[in-house]
N, CA, C and O atoms as a printed pandas DataFrame, in Angstrom:
     atom_number atom_name residue_name chain_id  residue_number  x_coord  y_coord  z_coord
0              1         N          ILE        A               1    0.864   -1.199    0.000
1              2        CA          ILE        A               1    0.000    0.000    0.000
2              3         C          ILE        A               1    0.897    1.245    0.000
3              4         O          ILE        A               1    1.877    1.311    0.741
4              5         N          VAL        A               2    0.556    2.210   -0.822
5              6        CA          VAL        A               2    1.378    3.429   -0.909
6              7         C          VAL        A               2    1.435    4.136    0.439
7              8         O          VAL        A               2    2.477    4.675    0.812
8              9         N          ILE        A               3    0.328    4.138    1.169
9             10        CA          ILE        A               3    0.298    4.837    2.463
10            11         C          ILE        A               3    1.392    4.281    3.381
11            12         O          ILE        A               3    2.122    5.042    4.015
12            13         N          ASN        A               4    1.498    2.959    3.449
13            14        CA          ASN        A               4    2.516    2.356    4.322
14            15         C          ASN        A               4    3.906    2.795    3.890
15            16         O          ASN        A               4    4.736    3.134    4.733
16            17         N          ILE        A               5    4.168    2.794    2.602
17            18        CA          ILE        A               5    5.492    3.197    2.093
18            19         C          ILE        A               5    5.770    4.648    2.493
19            20         O          ILE        A               5    6.879    4.969    2.921
20            21         N          THR        A               6    4.786    5.513    2.358
21            22        CA          THR        A               6    4.987    6.927    2.709
22            23         C          THR        A               6    5.350    7.057    4.182
23            24         O          THR        A               6    6.275    7.788    4.535
24            25         N          ILE        A               7    4.620    6.348    5.041
25            26        CA          ILE        A               7    4.898    6.417    6.482
26            27         C          ILE        A               7    6.310    5.922    6.756
27            28         O          ILE        A               7    7.041    6.529    7.540
28            29         N          ILE        A               8    6.695    4.829    6.119
29            30        CA          ILE        A               8    8.043    4.275    6.334
30            31         C          ILE        A               8    9.092    5.290    5.901
31            32         O          ILE        A               8   10.085    5.493    6.599
32            33         N          ILE        A               9    8.879    5.928    4.754
33            34        CA          ILE        A               9    9.858    6.916    4.261
34            35         C          ILE        A               9   10.001    8.044    5.278
35            36         O          ILE        A               9   11.116    8.468    5.583
36            37         N          ILE        A              10    8.881    8.531    5.801
37            38        CA          ILE        A              10    8.929    9.628    6.784
38            39         C          ILE        A              10    9.721    9.185    8.013
39            40         O          ILE        A              10   10.565    9.928    8.515
40            41         N          ILE        A              11    9.444    7.972    8.492
41            42        CA          ILE        A              11   10.151    7.478    9.683
42            43         C          ILE        A              11   11.639    7.334    9.381
43            44         O          ILE        A              11   12.480    7.679   10.210
44            45         N          ILE        A              12   11.962    6.825    8.195
45            46        CA          ILE        A              12   13.384    6.653    7.831
46            47         C          ILE        A              12   14.073    8.010    7.839
47            48         O          ILE        A              12   15.203    8.122    8.316
48            49         N          LYS        A              13   13.419    9.038    7.323
49            50        CA          LYS        A              13   14.034   10.378    7.318
50            51         C          LYS        A              13   14.260   10.850    8.752
51            52         O          LYS        A              13   15.264   11.497    9.047
52            53         N          MET        A              14   13.326   10.524    9.636
53            54        CA          MET        A              14   13.468   10.942   11.043
54            55         C          MET        A              14   14.608   10.168   11.704
55            56         O          MET        A              14   15.390   10.740   12.464
56            57         N          GLN        A              15   14.702    8.873   11.416
57            58        CA          GLN        A              15   15.761    8.054   12.015
58            59         C          GLN        A              15   16.242    7.025   10.998
59            60         O          GLN        A              15   15.707    5.918   10.937
60            61         N          PRO        A              16   17.249    7.379   10.201
61            62        CA          PRO        A              16   17.772    6.460    9.189
62            63         C          PRO        A              16   18.400    5.204    9.795
63            64         O          PRO        A              16   18.551    4.193    9.110
64            65         N          MET        A              17   18.765    5.266   11.073
65            66        CA          MET        A              17   19.379    4.099   11.711
66            67         C          MET        A              17   18.326    3.357   12.528
67            68         O          MET        A              17   18.290    3.479   13.753
68            69         N          GLN        A              18   17.477    2.597   11.863
69            70        CA          GLN        A              18   16.394    1.912   12.564
70            71         C          GLN        A              18   16.130    0.567   11.888
71            72         O          GLN        A              18   15.289    0.487   10.992
72            73         N          PRO        A              19   16.838   -0.497   12.304
73            74        CA          PRO        A              19   16.650   -1.820   11.699
74            75         C          PRO        A              19   15.221   -2.326   11.806
75            76         O          PRO        A              19   14.791   -3.158   11.007
76            77         N          ILE        A              20   14.479   -1.823   12.801
77            78        CA          ILE        A              20   13.080   -2.255   12.962
78            79         C          ILE        A              20   12.284   -1.878   11.724
79            80         O          ILE        A              20   11.366   -2.597   11.331
80            81         N          LEU        A              21   12.635   -0.744   11.101
81            82        CA          LEU        A              21   11.906   -0.308    9.909
82            83         C          LEU        A              21   11.991   -1.365    8.818
83            84         O          LEU        A              21   11.008   -1.618    8.122
84            85         N          PHE        A              22   13.154   -1.981    8.663
85            86        CA          PHE        A              22   13.296   -3.005    7.621
86            87         C          PHE        A              22   12.365   -4.179    7.911
87            88         O          PHE        A              22   11.758   -4.731    6.994
88            89         N          GLU        A              23   12.253   -4.558    9.173
89            90        CA          GLU        A              23   11.366   -5.665    9.528
90            91         C          GLU        A              23    9.920   -5.272    9.254
91            92         O          GLU        A              23    9.151   -6.070    8.717
92            93         N          LEU        A              24    9.542   -4.042    9.620
93            94        CA          LEU        A              24    8.174   -3.584    9.379
94            95         C          LEU        A              24    7.909   -3.562    7.884
95            96         O          LEU        A              24    6.825   -3.943    7.442
96            97         N          PHE        A              25    8.895   -3.118    7.093
97            98        CA          PHE        A              25    8.699   -3.060    5.645
98            99         C          PHE        A              25    8.428   -4.459    5.092
99           100         O          PHE        A              25    7.556   -4.639    4.241
100          101         N          ARG        A              26    9.181   -5.447    5.580
101          102        CA          ARG        A              26    8.968   -6.827    5.108
102          103         C          ARG        A              26    7.586   -7.313    5.530
103          104         O          ARG        A              26    6.871   -7.923    4.735
104          105         N          CYS        A              27    7.208   -7.044    6.781
105          106        CA          CYS        A              27    5.888   -7.471    7.251
106          107         C          CYS        A              27    4.800   -6.774    6.445
107          108         O          CYS        A              27    3.801   -7.392    6.075
108          109         N          GLY        A              28    4.996   -5.476    6.172
109          110        CA          GLY        A              28    4.002   -4.725    5.402
110          111         C          GLY        A              28    3.900   -5.268    3.984
111          112         O          GLY        A              28    2.812   -5.329    3.412
112          113         N          ASP        A              29    5.043   -5.662    3.414
113          114        CA          ASP        A              29    5.033   -6.163    2.047
114          115         C          ASP        A              29    4.258   -7.484    2.000
115          116         O          ASP        A              29    4.126   -8.085    0.934
């Protein structure tokens, strides 16, 4: 879903060092 990707991008910009984001991205995918 585009919405999820947008949220992830915003979070990555806030904290680029966040391995949890990669796990969330996989779960979201």
